[in-house]
DSSP file (Angstrom, degrees, kcal/mol; ACC not computed):
  #  RESIDUE AA STRUCTURE BP1 BP2  ACC     N-H-->O    O-->H-N    N-H-->O    O-->H-N    TCO  KAPPA ALPHA  PHI   PSI    X-CA   Y-CA   Z-CA
    1    1 A M              0   0    0      0, 0.0     2,-0.3     0, 0.0    67,-0.1   0.000 360.0 360.0 360.0 158.4    0.0    0.0    0.0
    2    2 A S  B     -A   67   0A   0     65,-0.8    65,-3.8     1,-0.1     6,-0.0  -0.979 360.0-147.5-142.5 151.3    1.0    3.6   -0.6
    3    3 A S  S    S+     0   0    0     -2,-0.3     2,-0.4    63,-0.2    -1,-0.1   0.629  88.6  62.6 -90.0 -15.8   -0.1    7.0    0.8
    4    4 A E  S >> S-     0   0    0      1,-0.1     3,-1.5    63,-0.1     4,-0.5  -0.940  72.5-144.9-116.2 130.4    0.7    8.7   -2.6
    5    5 A I  G >4 S+     0   0    0     -2,-0.4     3,-1.1     1,-0.3    -1,-0.1   0.840  99.3  62.5 -63.2 -31.4   -1.0    7.8   -5.8
    6    6 A D  G 34 S+     0   0    0      1,-0.2    -1,-0.3    21,-0.0    21,-0.0   0.731  98.6  58.5 -64.8 -19.4    2.2    8.4   -7.9
    7    7 A E  G <4 S+     0   0    0     -3,-1.5    -1,-0.2     2,-0.1    -2,-0.2   0.623  77.9 110.5 -85.5 -14.8    3.9    5.6   -6.0
    8    8 A L    <<  +     0   0    0     -3,-1.1     2,-0.3    -4,-0.5    -3,-0.0  -0.347  45.8 169.6 -64.3 141.5    1.4    2.9   -7.0
    9    9 A T        -     0   0    0      2,-0.1    -2,-0.1     1,-0.0    29,-0.0  -0.963  46.1-141.5-150.9 159.0    2.8    0.4   -9.3
   10   10 A V        +     0   0    0     -2,-0.3    -2,-0.0    29,-0.1    -1,-0.0   0.332  62.1 127.6-105.6   4.3    2.2   -3.0  -10.9
   11   11 A N        -     0   0    0     10,-0.1     2,-0.4     8,-0.1    10,-0.2  -0.388  39.5-175.9 -55.8 136.4    5.9   -4.0  -10.5
   12   12 A Y  E     -B   20   0A   0      8,-2.0     7,-3.3     2,-0.0     8,-1.4  -0.993  13.4-162.6-143.2 133.5    5.8   -7.4   -8.8
   13   13 A E  E     -B   18   0A   0     -2,-0.4     2,-0.4     5,-0.3     5,-0.2  -0.874   2.2-166.5-114.7 150.9    8.7   -9.6   -7.5
   14   14 A D  E >  S-B   17   0A   0      3,-2.5     3,-1.6    -2,-0.4    -2,-0.0  -0.970  81.1 -13.4-134.9 113.8    8.6  -13.2   -6.6
   15   15 A G  T 3  S-     0   0    0     -2,-0.4     3,-0.1     1,-0.3    -1,-0.1   0.846 129.4 -54.7  66.6  30.7   11.5  -14.6   -4.7
   16   16 A G  T 3  S+     0   0    0      1,-0.2     2,-0.5     0, 0.0    -1,-0.3   0.402 115.1 114.4  77.6  -2.0   13.5  -11.4   -5.5
   17   17 A E  E <  S-B   14   0A   0     -3,-1.6    -3,-2.5     2,-0.0     2,-0.5  -0.883  71.3-122.0-104.7 129.3   13.0  -11.8   -9.2
   18   18 A L  E     +B   13   0A   0     -2,-0.5    -5,-0.3    -5,-0.2     3,-0.1  -0.563  39.0 164.8 -68.5 117.5   10.9   -9.1  -11.1
   19   19 A V  E     +     0   0A   0     -7,-3.3    24,-2.8    -2,-0.5     2,-0.4   0.550  65.6  40.9-116.0  -9.7    8.1  -11.0  -12.7
   20   20 A S  E    S-BC  12  42A   0     -8,-1.4    -8,-2.0    22,-0.2     2,-0.5  -0.976  73.4-164.9-136.5 118.8    5.8   -8.1  -13.6
   21   21 A K  E     - C   0  41A   0     20,-3.4    20,-2.1    -2,-0.4     2,-0.3  -0.932  13.6-139.5-120.4 121.2    7.4   -4.9  -15.0
   22   22 A E  E     + C   0  40A   0     -2,-0.5    18,-0.3    18,-0.2     3,-0.1  -0.551  21.0 175.9 -74.3 132.8    5.7   -1.6  -15.2
   23   23 A L  E     -     0   0A   0     16,-3.7     2,-0.3     1,-0.4    17,-0.2   0.728  64.9 -21.9-107.6 -32.2    6.5    0.3  -18.4
   24   24 A D  E     - C   0  39A   0     15,-1.8    15,-2.6     2,-0.0    -1,-0.4  -0.972  54.1-158.8-165.7 165.2    4.2    3.3  -18.0
   25   25 A K  E     - C   0  38A   0     -2,-0.3     2,-0.4    13,-0.2    13,-0.2  -0.991   5.0-158.7-152.6 154.2    1.1    4.5  -16.2
   26   26 A V  E     - C   0  37A   0     11,-2.3    11,-2.8    -2,-0.3     2,-0.8  -0.987  19.8-136.9-136.7 126.7   -1.6    7.2  -16.7
   27   27 A I  E     - C   0  36A   0     -2,-0.4     9,-0.3     9,-0.2     3,-0.1  -0.748  21.4-178.0 -84.8 113.4   -3.7    8.4  -13.7
   28   28 A L  E     +     0   0A   0      7,-2.1     2,-0.3    -2,-0.8     8,-0.2   0.805  66.2   6.7 -84.0 -32.1   -7.2    8.7  -15.0
   29   29 A T  E     - C   0  35A   0      6,-1.7     6,-1.1     2,-0.1     2,-0.3  -0.991  64.1-159.3-144.9 150.6   -8.9    9.9  -11.9
   30   30 A R        +     0   0    0     -2,-0.3     2,-0.3     4,-0.2     3,-0.2  -0.910  45.0  66.0-127.0 161.4   -7.7   11.0   -8.5
   31   31 A G  S    S-     0   0    0     -2,-0.3    31,-0.1     1,-0.2     3,-0.1  -0.897 103.7 -24.3 131.8-158.4   -9.5   11.3   -5.1
   32   32 A A  S    S+     0   0    0     -2,-0.3    30,-2.7     1,-0.2     2,-0.5   0.852 141.1  34.8 -58.8 -37.1  -11.1    8.9   -2.7
   33   33 A W  E    S- D   0  61A   0     28,-0.2     2,-0.3    -3,-0.2    28,-0.2  -0.983  83.2-174.8-115.4 124.1  -11.5    6.5   -5.6
   34   34 A S  E     - D   0  60A   0     26,-2.9    26,-2.5    -2,-0.5     2,-0.4  -0.876  12.0-156.6-120.3 151.3   -8.7    6.6   -8.2
   35   35 A T  E     +CD  29  59A   0     -6,-1.1    -7,-2.1    -2,-0.3    -6,-1.7  -0.993  12.6 179.9-127.4 134.0   -8.3    4.9  -11.4
   36   36 A I  E     -CD  27  58A   0     22,-2.5    22,-2.9    -2,-0.4     2,-0.5  -0.992  18.1-149.3-132.8 140.1   -5.0    4.2  -13.2
   37   37 A I  E     -CD  26  57A   0    -11,-2.8   -11,-2.3    -2,-0.4     2,-0.4  -0.935  21.1-164.7-107.1 131.1   -4.2    2.5  -16.4
   38   38 A F  E     -CD  25  56A   0     18,-3.0    18,-1.9    -2,-0.5     2,-0.5  -0.867  15.4-151.5-114.1 146.4   -0.8    0.7  -16.5
   39   39 A K  E     +CD  24  55A   0    -15,-2.6   -16,-3.7    -2,-0.4   -15,-1.8  -0.985  38.8 149.8-112.1 124.2    1.3   -0.6  -19.4
   40   40 A Y  E     -CD  22  54A   0     14,-2.2    14,-2.9    -2,-0.5     2,-0.4  -0.909  37.4-132.0-149.9 171.3    3.3   -3.6  -18.3
   41   41 A Q  E     -C   21   0A   0    -20,-2.1   -20,-3.4    -2,-0.3     2,-0.3  -0.983  14.3-141.1-131.1 144.0    5.0   -6.9  -19.2
   42   42 A D  E     -C   20   0A   0     10,-0.4     9,-2.7    -2,-0.4     2,-0.5  -0.788  27.8-111.7 -99.4 145.4    5.1  -10.2  -17.5
   43   43 A L  E     -F   50   0B   0    -24,-2.8     2,-1.1    -2,-0.3     7,-0.2  -0.667  15.8-144.4 -79.4 123.9    8.2  -12.4  -17.3
   44   44 A N  E  >> -F   49   0B   0      5,-2.9     4,-2.9    -2,-0.5     5,-1.0  -0.778  15.8-166.1 -80.5  98.1    8.1  -15.6  -19.4
   45   45 A R  T  45S+     0   0    0     -2,-1.1    -1,-0.2     1,-0.2     5,-0.0   0.854  82.4  57.9 -58.1 -37.0   10.1  -17.8  -17.0
   46   46 A T  T  45S+     0   0    0      1,-0.2    -1,-0.2    -3,-0.1    -2,-0.0   0.921 118.3  30.2 -59.4 -45.8   10.7  -20.4  -19.5
   47   47 A K  T  45S-     0   0    0     -3,-0.3    -2,-0.2     2,-0.2    -1,-0.2   0.697 101.4-130.8 -86.2 -20.6   12.4  -18.0  -21.9
   48   48 A G  T  <5S+     0   0    0     -4,-2.9     2,-0.3     1,-0.3    -3,-0.2   0.708  72.5 101.0  79.0  20.2   13.8  -15.8  -19.2
   49   49 A E  E   <S-F   44   0B   0     -5,-1.0    -5,-2.9    -7,-0.0    -1,-0.3  -0.937  79.1 -96.5-138.8 163.2   12.5  -12.7  -21.0
   50   50 A F  E     -F   43   0B   0     -2,-0.3    -7,-0.2    -7,-0.2     3,-0.1  -0.565  41.3-136.4 -81.9 140.3    9.6  -10.3  -20.7
   51   51 A G        -     0   0    0     -9,-2.7    -1,-0.1    -2,-0.2     3,-0.1   0.203  41.1 -47.0 -80.5-164.1    6.6  -11.0  -23.0
   52   52 A P  S    S-     0   0    0      0, 0.0   -10,-0.4     0, 0.0    -1,-0.2  -0.249  71.7 -81.4 -69.1 156.1    4.4   -8.7  -25.0
   53   53 A D        -     0   0    0    -12,-0.1     2,-0.3    -3,-0.1   -12,-0.2  -0.255  49.9-177.6 -55.8 140.4    2.9   -5.4  -23.7
   54   54 A K  E     -D   40   0A   0    -14,-2.9   -14,-2.2    -3,-0.1     2,-0.4  -0.855  12.3-144.6-133.4 173.6   -0.3   -5.8  -21.6
   55   55 A Y  E     -DE  39  75A   0     20,-2.3    20,-3.3    -2,-0.3     2,-0.4  -0.987   9.5-168.5-141.9 148.7   -2.5   -3.1  -20.0
   56   56 A S  E     -DE  38  74A   0    -18,-1.9   -18,-3.0    -2,-0.4     2,-0.6  -0.995  12.6-152.5-142.0 130.8   -4.4   -3.1  -16.8
   57   57 A I  E     -DE  37  73A   0     16,-2.6    16,-2.1    -2,-0.4     2,-0.4  -0.925  27.2-173.8 -97.7 122.1   -7.1   -0.6  -15.5
   58   58 A R  E     -DE  36  72A   0    -22,-2.9   -22,-2.5    -2,-0.6     2,-0.4  -0.951  16.9-151.4-126.2 143.9   -7.0   -0.6  -11.7
   59   59 A R  E     -DE  35  71A   0     12,-2.9    11,-2.6    -2,-0.4    12,-1.4  -0.923  14.4-174.7-111.1 135.4   -9.2    1.0   -9.1
   60   60 A Y  E     -DE  34  69A   0    -26,-2.5   -26,-2.9    -2,-0.4     2,-0.4  -0.936  13.1-149.5-127.2 152.0   -7.9    2.1   -5.6
   61   61 A Q  E     -DE  33  68A   0      7,-2.5     7,-3.2    -2,-0.3     2,-0.8  -0.976  14.9-136.6-120.8 133.1   -9.7    3.5   -2.7
   62   62 A K  E     + E   0  67A   0    -30,-2.7     2,-0.4    -2,-0.4     5,-0.2  -0.810  34.1 164.5 -91.2 114.0   -8.0    5.8   -0.3
   63   63 A R  E >   - E   0  66A   0      3,-2.6     3,-2.1    -2,-0.8    -2,-0.1  -0.993  65.7  -4.4-129.1 135.0   -8.8    4.8    3.4
   64   64 A N  T 3  S-     0   0    0     -2,-0.4    -1,-0.1     1,-0.3     3,-0.1   0.854 130.5 -55.9  51.5  36.5   -7.0    6.0    6.4
   65   65 A G  T 3  S+     0   0    0      1,-0.2     2,-0.4    -3,-0.1    -1,-0.3   0.520 118.4 101.1  79.3   4.0   -4.5    7.7    4.3
   66   66 A Q  E <  S- E   0  63A   0     -3,-2.1    -3,-2.6    -5,-0.0     2,-0.4  -0.975  70.6-123.3-127.6 134.0   -3.5    4.7    2.3
   67   67 A Y  E     -AE   2  62A   0    -65,-3.8   -65,-0.8    -2,-0.4     2,-0.5  -0.650  27.7-162.7 -73.8 125.2   -4.5    3.5   -1.2
   68   68 A Q  E     - E   0  61A   0     -7,-3.2    -7,-2.5    -2,-0.4     2,-0.1  -0.950  20.8-121.3-113.5 129.7   -6.0    0.1   -1.2
   69   69 A F  E     + E   0  60A   0     -2,-0.5    -9,-0.2    -9,-0.2     3,-0.1  -0.421  38.2 165.7 -65.9 136.2   -6.3   -2.0   -4.4
   70   70 A K  E     -     0   0A   0    -11,-2.6     2,-0.3     1,-0.4   -10,-0.2   0.681  54.7 -12.4-123.4 -42.1  -10.0   -2.8   -5.0
   71   71 A S  E     - E   0  59A   0    -12,-1.4   -12,-2.9     2,-0.0    -1,-0.4  -0.989  50.6-164.4-161.6 165.6  -10.4   -4.1   -8.7
   72   72 A K  E     - E   0  58A   0     -2,-0.3     2,-0.4   -14,-0.2   -14,-0.2  -0.980  12.4-155.6-151.1 157.6   -8.8   -4.4  -12.0
   73   73 A F  E     - E   0  57A   0    -16,-2.1   -16,-2.6    -2,-0.3     2,-0.5  -0.959  21.5-151.9-133.9 117.7   -9.6   -5.2  -15.6
   74   74 A N  E     - E   0  56A   0     -2,-0.4     2,-0.7   -18,-0.2   -18,-0.3  -0.799   4.6-153.0 -98.7 130.6   -6.7   -6.6  -17.6
   75   75 A I  E     - E   0  55A   0    -20,-3.3   -20,-2.3    -2,-0.5     6,-0.0  -0.917  14.0-166.0 -98.3 113.0   -6.4   -6.0  -21.3
   76   76 A S        +     0   0    0     -2,-0.7     2,-0.3   -22,-0.2    -1,-0.1   0.505  56.8  21.2 -90.9  -5.1   -4.5   -8.9  -22.5
   77   77 A S  S  > S-     0   0    0      1,-0.1     4,-2.2   -22,-0.1     5,-0.1  -0.991  70.7-114.4-153.0 163.6   -3.5   -8.1  -25.9
   78   78 A K  H  > S+     0   0    0     -2,-0.3     4,-2.7     2,-0.2     5,-0.1   0.866 116.7  58.1 -66.1 -31.8   -2.9   -5.1  -28.3
   79   79 A D  H  > S+     0   0    0      2,-0.2     4,-2.3     1,-0.2    -1,-0.2   0.959 107.8  44.6 -55.3 -52.8   -5.8   -6.4  -30.4
   80   80 A Q  H  > S+     0   0    0      1,-0.2     4,-1.8     2,-0.2    -2,-0.2   0.921 113.0  51.4 -59.6 -43.0   -8.2   -6.2  -27.5
   81   81 A A  H  X S+     0   0    0     -4,-2.2     4,-2.5     1,-0.2    -1,-0.2   0.917 108.4  52.0 -58.0 -44.3   -6.9   -2.8  -26.6
   82   82 A K  H  X S+     0   0    0     -4,-2.7     4,-2.9     1,-0.2    -1,-0.2   0.907 108.7  50.8 -58.9 -46.1   -7.4   -1.6  -30.2
   83   83 A K  H  X S+     0   0    0     -4,-2.3     4,-2.0     2,-0.2    -1,-0.2   0.847 109.5  50.3 -62.8 -35.2  -11.1   -2.9  -30.1
   84   84 A I  H  X S+     0   0    0     -4,-1.8     4,-2.2     2,-0.2    -2,-0.2   0.917 111.3  48.9 -70.8 -45.1  -11.7   -1.0  -26.8
   85   85 A I  H  X S+     0   0    0     -4,-2.5     4,-3.1     2,-0.2     5,-0.2   0.919 111.1  50.3 -60.5 -46.0  -10.3    2.2  -28.4
   86   86 A D  H  X S+     0   0    0     -4,-2.9     4,-2.0     1,-0.2    -2,-0.2   0.907 110.7  49.5 -56.1 -43.4  -12.5    1.8  -31.5
   87   87 A A  H  X S+     0   0    0     -4,-2.0     4,-2.3     2,-0.2    -2,-0.2   0.931 113.4  44.6 -66.3 -44.0  -15.5    1.3  -29.4
   88   88 A L  H  X S+     0   0    0     -4,-2.2     4,-3.0     1,-0.2     5,-0.2   0.928 112.9  50.7 -62.0 -46.8  -14.8    4.4  -27.3
   89   89 A Q  H  X S+     0   0    0     -4,-3.1     4,-2.0     1,-0.2    -1,-0.2   0.875 110.2  50.8 -61.2 -35.5  -14.0    6.5  -30.3
   90   90 A G  H  X S+     0   0    0     -4,-2.0     4,-1.5    -5,-0.2    -1,-0.2   0.897 112.7  45.7 -66.4 -42.1  -17.2    5.4  -32.0
   91   91 A W  H  X S+     0   0    0     -4,-2.3     4,-1.3     2,-0.2    -2,-0.2   0.898 112.5  50.0 -67.5 -40.2  -19.3    6.3  -29.0
   92   92 A M  H  X S+     0   0    0     -4,-3.0     4,-1.1     1,-0.2     3,-0.2   0.873 108.3  54.0 -67.6 -35.1  -17.5    9.6  -28.5
   93   93 A G  H  X S+     0   0    0     -4,-2.0     4,-0.7    -5,-0.2    -1,-0.2   0.819 104.7  54.4 -68.3 -31.6  -18.1   10.4  -32.2
   94   94 A E  H  < S+     0   0    0     -4,-1.5     3,-0.3     1,-0.2    -1,-0.2   0.831 105.0  54.6 -67.4 -31.8  -21.8    9.8  -31.7
   95   95 A E  H  < S+     0   0    0     -4,-1.3    -1,-0.2    -3,-0.2    -2,-0.2   0.792 104.4  54.4 -71.0 -28.9  -21.9   12.3  -28.9
   96   96 A E  H  <        0   0    0     -4,-1.1    -1,-0.2     1,-0.2    -2,-0.2   0.719 360.0 360.0 -78.8 -19.8  -20.4   15.0  -31.1
   97   97 A E     <        0   0    0     -4,-0.7    -1,-0.2    -3,-0.3    -2,-0.1   0.490 360.0 360.0 -72.0 360.0  -23.0   14.6  -33.9
């Protein structure tokens, strides 16, 4: 847990080895409920290298001065990410008409 939103990360170590590596993040909302989208890679232990880019949208609740993880949606591929982008752009375009 962290008291600062900028310190939240998806970096994860197992046995001292980094197995999930954060590449970037964008804070979508701040406040008592905060939303962050992360770009990250998971380690392929068989090959000993990090795999393709993945994306995760995560929600945190700030309670007692600490951000607590509450939920996530993982976008597992670039194809899925592009479909989400296309859907949102389509809906946003409808609103502008």
